[in-house]
C-alpha positions in Angstrom: 143.9 78.7 76.3 140.5 79.7 75.5 139.3 76.7 77.1 141.4 76.8 80.1 140.1 80.7 80.8 136.7 79.2 80.2 136.9 76.7 82.6 138.9 79.3 85.1 135.7 81.3 84.7 133.4 78.9 85.3 135.1 77.5 88.4 135.2 80.9 89.9 131.4 81.4 89.1 130.5 78.2 90.7 132.7 79.2 93.9 131.1 82.4 94.2 127.6 80.9 94.4 128.2 77.6 96.0 126.1 77.0 99.2 129.2 75.3 101.0 132.4 76.3 99.5 135.1 73.6 98.8 138.5 74.6 99.8 142.0 73.3 99.0 145.2 74.6 99.6 145.2 76.6 96.5 142.3 78.8 97.2 142.3 78.4 101.2 143.8 82.2 101.5 141.9 83.6 98.8 138.7 82.4 99.9 139.5 82.9 103.7 141.8 85.7 104.1 141.0 87.8 101.3 137.4 87.6 101.0 136.6 90.4 103.5 134.1 88.0 104.8 134.0 85.9 108.3 134.1 82.1 107.1 133.2 78.9 109.2 135.4 76.2 108.0 135.0 72.5 108.4 137.9 70.5 108.5 137.2 66.8 107.5 138.2 63.6 106.3 136.2 61.7 103.6 136.3 58.4 105.7 134.9 60.2 108.6 131.7 58.6 110.1 130.8 61.9 112.1 131.6 64.1 108.9 129.3 62.2 107.0 126.5 62.9 109.6 127.1 66.6 109.9 127.3 66.8 106.0 123.4 67.4 105.2 123.2 69.9 108.6 126.5 71.7 107.2 124.8 71.8 103.4 121.3 73.5 105.2 123.8 75.9 107.1 125.5 76.9 103.6 121.5 77.4 102.3 121.0 79.6 105.6 124.0 82.1 104.8 124.1 81.7 101.3 123.1 85.7 100.9 125.0 87.0 103.8 128.4 88.2 104.5 129.1 84.8 106.4 130.8 82.2 104.2 130.3 78.4 105.1 133.5 76.4 103.8 134.9 73.0 104.0 138.3 71.3 103.3 139.1 67.8 103.0 142.4 67.0 105.1 143.7 63.8 103.4 144.0 65.8 100.2 145.1 69.1 101.9 147.5 67.8 104.7 149.6 71.1 105.0 146.7 73.5 105.6 145.1 71.0 107.9 148.6 70.6 109.6 149.0 74.3 109.6 146.2 74.9 112.2 146.8 71.7 114.4 143.7 69.5 113.0 143.9 66.4 115.0 140.1 65.0 114.8 137.3 65.0 112.4 135.2 67.0 112.0 136.9 70.4 113.3 134.8 73.6 112.9 136.8 76.9 113.1 135.7 80.2 112.5 137.9 82.6 110.6 136.7 86.4 111.7 137.6 88.7 109.1 138.9 91.4 112.1 141.1 88.6 114.0 144.3 86.7 112.9 143.3 83.5 115.1 140.2 81.5 114.2 137.3 80.8 116.8 137.0 77.2 117.9 133.7 75.6 117.8 132.9 73.4 120.4 129.2 73.0 120.9 126.7 70.7 119.2 126.8 69.8 115.8 123.2 70.9 115.1 122.2 73.7 112.7 120.5 76.0 115.5 123.4 75.8 117.7 125.6 76.5 114.8 123.8 79.6 113.7 123.8 80.6 117.4 127.6 80.5 117.4 127.9 82.5 114.2 125.6 85.2 115.5 127.7 85.2 118.7 130.8 85.8 116.9 129.7 88.1 114.0 127.2 90.7 113.2 125.2 88.1 111.1 121.8 87.2 113.2 119.8 84.7 111.5 116.5 83.8 112.9 115.5 80.1 112.1 112.2 79.2 113.7 112.1 75.6 114.0 108.1 75.3 113.8 105.6 77.7 111.9 105.2 80.8 114.3 103.0 83.8 114.4 105.4 85.7 116.8 107.5 88.4 115.3 111.1 88.0 116.4 113.3 91.2 117.1 116.4 92.1 118.5 118.6 95.3 118.7 119.1 95.3 115.0 115.5 96.0 114.1 113.4 96.5 117.2 112.7 100.1 116.7 111.9 99.6 113.0 110.0 96.7 113.1 107.8 97.2 116.1 107.9 100.9 117.6 107.7 102.8 114.0 105.1 100.2 112.9 102.1 102.4 114.0 100.5 99.3 115.6 99.8 98.0 119.3 102.9 96.2 120.3 103.3 93.4 122.8 106.7 92.0 123.3 108.2 89.5 125.8 111.9 89.1 126.4 113.2 85.5 127.0 115.9 83.5 127.4 116.7 80.0 126.5 117.8 78.8 129.7 114.8 80.2 131.6 112.0 77.7 132.8 109.5 80.2 133.4 110.0 81.5 129.7 109.7 77.8 128.5 106.4 77.5 130.2 105.1 80.9 129.0 106.3 80.3 125.1 103.1 78.0 124.1 100.7 80.5 125.7 102.7 83.2 123.6 102.2 81.2 120.7 98.7 80.9 121.0 97.9 84.7 121.6 100.2 85.5 118.5 98.0 83.2 116.6 94.7 84.7 118.0 95.8 88.2 117.2 97.7 87.4 113.6 94.9 88.6 111.5 94.4 92.1 113.5 96.2 94.6 111.3 96.6 97.1 114.6 98.4 94.5 116.8 102.0 92.9 116.8 102.7 89.9 119.0 106.6 89.9 119.4 109.6 88.3 121.1 113.1 89.4 121.6 115.1 86.2 122.6 118.3 87.7 124.4 120.1 84.1 123.7 119.6 84.1 120.2 120.4 87.7 119.1 121.9 90.7 120.0 119.6 92.4 123.1 122.1 94.2 125.5 120.9 97.5 124.3 117.4 96.6 124.6 117.7 95.2 128.1 119.4 98.3 129.3 117.1 100.7 127.6 114.0 99.1 129.4 115.9 97.8 132.4 114.6 94.3 132.0 114.9 93.0 135.4 114.5 89.1 134.6 112.8 86.5 132.2 110.2 86.6 131.0 109.5 90.3 131.1 106.3 91.4 129.1 106.4 95.2 127.5 103.5 97.1 125.9 103.5 99.9 123.6 100.6 101.8 122.2 100.9 102.8 118.6 103.2 105.4 117.9 104.1 105.7 121.5 107.7 104.8 123.0 106.2 104.7 126.7 105.9 101.4 128.1 102.9 100.3 129.8 103.3 98.1 132.6 101.7 94.6 132.1 99.0 94.3 134.3 97.7 90.7 133.9 98.3 87.0 134.1 100.4 84.9 131.9 98.0 82.5 131.1 96.5 82.5 127.6 93.1 84.1 129.5 94.8 86.8 131.0 97.0 87.6 128.0 93.9 88.1 126.0 92.1 90.1 128.3 95.1 92.3 128.6 95.3 92.9 124.8 91.5 93.3 124.7 91.8 95.9 127.5 95.0 97.8 126.1 94.0 97.6 122.5 90.0 97.7 122.8 89.7 94.3 120.6 86.9 91.9 121.8 89.0 88.5 121.1 88.2 85.1 123.0 90.4 82.5 123.6 89.4 80.5 120.8 90.3 83.3 118.2 86.7 84.6 117.5 85.0 87.9 118.5 82.9 88.4 121.5 79.3 89.4 121.4 80.6 93.1 122.1 82.7 93.6 118.9 81.7 96.0 116.6 79.5 97.9 119.1 79.6 101.3 120.7 78.0 101.8 124.0 77.0 105.0 123.8 75.7 104.6 120.2 73.7 101.7 121.2 72.1 103.8 123.8 70.9 106.3 121.3 69.6 103.8 119.0 67.6 102.1 122.0 66.3 105.6 122.8 65.2 106.3 119.3 63.6 103.0 118.7 61.1 104.0 121.4 60.2 107.1 119.5 57.6 107.2 116.5 56.7 109.4 113.6 58.6 112.5 113.0 60.0 112.6 116.2 61.9 109.1 115.6 62.9 110.3 111.9 64.6 113.8 113.2 66.3 111.6 116.1 67.6 109.3 113.3 68.8 111.7 111.1 70.6 113.7 114.1 72.2 110.2 115.1 73.3 109.6 111.4 75.1 112.8 111.1 77.1 111.9 114.3 78.3 108.8 113.4 82.3 108.3 113.1 84.8 106.0 111.2 84.1 102.2 111.9 80.2 103.0 112.1 79.3 102.4 108.5 77.0 99.3 109.5 75.3 101.4 112.1 74.4 104.0 109.1 73.1 101.2 106.8 70.7 100.0 109.6 69.5 103.4 110.8 68.7 104.4 107.0 66.7 101.0 106.6 64.7 102.4 109.9 64.5 105.9 108.4 63.1 104.4 105.0 60.4 102.2 107.0 62.1 99.0 106.4 61.5 97.5 110.0 60.9 93.9 108.7 64.5 94.1 107.1 65.9 93.6 110.7 64.8 90.3 111.8 65.0 88.7 108.3 68.8 89.7 108.2 69.5 88.5 111.6 68.1 85.0 110.6 70.2 85.1 107.3 73.3 85.9 109.2 72.9 83.6 111.8 72.6 80.9 109.3 76.0 81.7 107.8 77.3 82.1 110.9 76.4 78.8 112.0 78.6 77.4 109.0 81.7 79.6 110.0 84.1 76.7 110.1 84.0 76.6 106.0 84.7 80.5 106.1 87.8 82.5 106.2 88.5 84.2 109.6 87.7 87.8 108.0 84.2 86.7 106.9 83.6 85.1 110.3 84.5 88.5 112.0 82.6 90.2 109.6 79.7 88.3 110.1 80.0 88.3 114.1 80.2 92.1 114.0 77.3 92.7 111.9 75.2 90.2 114.2 76.2 92.2 117.2 75.0 95.3 116.0 71.9 93.9 114.5 71.2 92.5 118.0 70.7 96.3 119.2 68.2 96.7 116.4 66.1 93.6 117.3 66.1 93.3 121.0 
């Protein structure tokens, strides 16, 4: 008896943690109808070639929903004819989604591919899963998380609404991917997408009166008001738009331009005091240092060098940083950005 109970417990534990649950006539009702979960069931036959082709994709689907409220299950019909006959199974494989809130299952008739099955489950349950087939720097959002991930992020947000059937969206996609990659390391910027055919998006479409696809919306940090998109959908236009709205200085190759790290008004003051001499210059430098704000620390360092009479420092430092910048391909992006900003500011002092 102890052995039988142990085997039973082990079997139940295995069933609870399986990525694809094996159903039989004995456990079908318990797993499908009494679990309180939505369950996708594959009715198959062990001799069926199409079933064997589906098997690895179905296992992947099981992994996708392993920690969710959707169960992925299968039942072999040769050994469980009564159950399969009950649901009128006439060919293999047959897929049916048993929803916890419906008495009759929903038949699946789409492609037997992972993404198509994910989409079907998402459209018929509340369990949406985003599975990008390629590495992407685009943040995917929907009705379920748009406000939390984007509007409450404290960052500038650029989001495009797309649909899988939209030709213009397909044309924009590689440019949007490039944009996301260019700005992925900028802490104050999010490049996002609402795929209206891969997740719930009706509430967002209504809220922002999305007229068609693709539609690009821009939000400044901590501000729910939409900034109308005012550029072109080429990578040049998109990068220029982000630079204009967020005050960044990225180029289309991801590097910073020659204005990054500089402040026009402060540059003008520096150029003025460089024309001065003696006590007049020192007083002017102290005045400028006292007026510096956050983000202008490198100006402070250079002004103090000037204040201490270390004029030779500027040309030597510029040469040193130029040599480092020439080897930028071997450096991390943050290091390259830092070098570019310092060179830009130094150029004001050595002009």
